[in-house]
N, C-alpha and C positions, 0 to 999 in steps of 0.2 A: 164637479166635486161638491158634495153637500157641506153644510156649515160645520158639522161635527168633525168630519174627516179633515176639513181645511184647518181648523184650529189645532187638531192633533198634529198635523204636519208642521204648522208654525211652531208649536211648543217643542217638537223634536229638534227642529233646526236651530232654535234659540239655545237649546241645551248643548248641542254639538258645537256651535260656534263659541259659546261661552267657555266650553271646556278646552278649546284650542287657543291658548294664549300665545303671544309672540315668542315666549320662552320655549314653547314646544315645537316651533317651526324649525325644519332642518337648516343648518348653516352650510351654504355651498362651499365655504372655505375650509370646512372640517371634514375629514374622511370618516366614514362609518366603519372602516376596517381597522381593527386594533392591531398594532405592530409591537405591542409590548412583549418582551421576552418572557417565555414561560419560566415559572419558578424553578430554580436550580435544585437538583437533588445532590446527595452526597457524592455520587460518581461524577457529576458535572463539576463540582468544586474540586474534586481530586484531579480531574483532567486539566482544569484551568491551572492548578498549581504545578502539576507534574509535567505537562506537555506545553501549555501555552506560555506560562511565565518563564519556564526554564529554557525551552527550545523554540518558542514561537511556532509550535505545531498545533494545528486544530485536529481533534479526534472526533469524527462524526459517527454516531452509531444509531441515529434515529431515522435514517433513510429519507432524507429530505428529497422531494421531487426534483428540485433544481440541481441537485448534485448526482442524481441517479441516471443511469443509462436507460432511456425509454425503449430501446430495442429489445429489452428483456422483460419478462414477467418476474419480478423480484420479490423476495420475502425479507422483511426487516430482520436484522440480527437480534438475537435475544439479549436482554439486559445482562444476564449472568455471564454469557460467553463473551460479550463485549468487554466486560471487566477483566476477564481472564486474558483476552487478547491484548488489551492495553498494558497489562502487567508483563506479558510475554515480550511485547515489543520493547518495553523499557529494559527488561532484564537481559534478553538475548541479543538485542541490537544496540540500543542507545548506550546502555551501561558498558557494553563490550567495547564500543568505539571510544567511549570516554577514557577507558584504560590506556589506550595507545595513541589517540589523536591529539593534536595541539589544542590548547584551550580556545574555546569559541568556535571550533570547527563545525560541530553539529548545528549549532544555532544559525550559522551563516549559510551552510550548504545543504543541509538535509531537507527533503521535501516538506512542504508546509501543511499538508493535509493528508490524514488517513480517513478513508470512508469504509465503514463496515457494512457488509451485505450478508444476510442470513443464508441465502440460497446461492446456487451457481448461476452463471449467466449462460443459459442454454441456447445453442444454435439449432437451426432447423435440421441439420445433418446428424444430430445426436451428440455432437461434441459440446464442450462447455468451456467457459473462461474462468480461470481461477484467480486472476489478478490483472489489473490494468494500471497504466500510469498516463498522466496527461501533462505534457510540457515540463516534466521535471518538478512539478509543484504538488501533484495529488496522486496518491496511490489508493486504489480501491481493492479491497480484499474480499473475496466471495467465500461461500461455504462456512461462514462463521458458526452457523448452528450445528455443523458437524465436527466442530473442534474437539480434538482428542489430545489433551495436554500430556498424556503418557507416552505418545508415539512421536519421538523427536524427529525421525526420518520423514514422517508425514508433515510435521510442522515445517521442516525445511522445504519439502517439495511443493506444498500447497501455499505457503505464505512467505517464508523468509528468503528463499531464493529470489522471489519477485522483488522483495524490498531491497536486498543487496544488489540485485541486477539494476534496478532503476536508480538507486543512489550512485552506482558506479557510472551510469550514463551522465548524471549531473557533473561528476568530477571531470570526465574527459571532455565534456562540452564546455566546461569552464576553462580548463587548461589541457590541451590535447596531448596525446601521446605521440611518440615518434612514428613517422610514416614507414619505418622499417617493419613495424608489425603488420601493416597492410600487405606488404610484399610477400610475406611468408606463404600465405595460402591464396594469393591473388587469383590464380587460375582455377581454384576449387570452389569458390563461393557460388551458390546456386540461386540466390535471390529468394523470391517468394515460393520457389519449388522445394524449399527445405523440408516440408512435411511429407513429401513423397519421393524425394530424390534418392533416398537411401534404402529403399525397399530391397531386401536381399543382400545388402552389404552394410558394412559398419562405418559410420561417420567418424568414430573414434580412431579407426585405423588410418584415416586421412588427416588426423590432427585436430579434430573437433571434439570438444568435451561433451557436446550434445548436438542433436540434429539441428536445433535452432541456431547454434553457433555458426552453422554453415551458410546462414542467410547473407551476411556481409560482415566486414571487419569490425564495426562497432559492436554488433551483437556478439561476435566471437570474443571480443575483449572483455565485455562485462559478464558474459556467461562464465568465462574462466574464473573471474574473481568470485562470483556467486557460488560456484561449485567448489572452488578451492577452500574457501573459509567455512563451508558447511560439510566438509569431509574431515575425518581425523587423518593424521599423517599416514596411518596404516591403510585406511580405505582409499585414500588418494593414490598412494604408491601402487596398490593392487590394481586400481583402474588404469593407471598409466602403463603398467606392465602388460595389461590386456590389449593395449593399443598396437602392440607389435613394434618392431624396430623403427619403421617409418613414422608411424603415428607418435611413438614415444619421443623421437628426435624433434618432430615438429612442435609438440606440446612443450618440450623443454625450452625451445627457442622462444616461444610465446610467453611462457611464464617468467623467463629471465627478463624480458622487456617489462612485463607487468610489475614485477618486484622492484625493478629499478625505478620505474615511473612513480609508483606509490611512495617510495622512500625519498626520492629526490624532489618530487613536485609537492607532495602532501605531507612529508615527514611521518609516514605511516609504514611500519614494518608489517607486511601482510602475514608473516608467520606468527608475530605477536598477536595480531588481530584474530587469526584462526585459533590460536591457543586460548585467548580470552573467551571466544564463543564456545569452543568445545569444552572448556572447563566448566562454564556455566551450564551447558547442556547436561553434563554429568551430574550436576547438582540440582537439576530441574525439579526432581521429586521432593526436594526439601523446601521449595518455595511456596508461600501462601499466595496463590494467584487470585484469590478473592478479596484480598486486602485493599481497601481504598482509604486507609487512614492517612490523613495529611500530617506529615512530620513537621 
């Protein structure tokens, strides 16, 4: 190395070393990853007041990886539809239960997390998942980006029957119903074959409100609750009539046990609950589902 290049090298090294003071050296005791929470928007503040503070329920709409099902290629829920769904859950579910349930009931027993997903959870066979629940604590609702607030029946079938179904699981797992219910259809439950066991015949005629009800007694129990409260008295009666004499008699037995259980164990009149939900559904068009004003 000639003298000129040598001195240039020395000058560069002096400059570099002088620029790196002790204050600039990384501290091994400090993480370089920021864990500070993102700034809250108006919707976040609304959720904290309406869901967290009131019911201790977390409402997740930003599709966090840790809360997502990695078996699916999922799309985040839109901000606008997430607001609508939050207001729908409050209006059609939480507020309806508040009308008929004992004080503190929802905060103590209702699932503690809602997870919103924009797309469906598609399977390789072309079917898809509309909703899932985990351990009575978390409910994931899919297809939020297809939300149609003008179609009450789709709201029931895509979202709210899932919510009512899973909440009913929590109730019977906390305080179980009588084993007399299990005995009514004990020889007719088909387990995991429920999705193809009824090809060419009606599960309703055998006393099941849905094909899924025929899986086992617990699913039968909660499906009946979810369907009962999401049908008007007229549509329920028509469905029961279509079950035929045998199916009608079986369904009547089951519903008698369910009504007694909810009344005696939880002090909830299921007919009053259904009325609260159906009355609200009739007035759904009058609701401002985009409102996130904190009262």
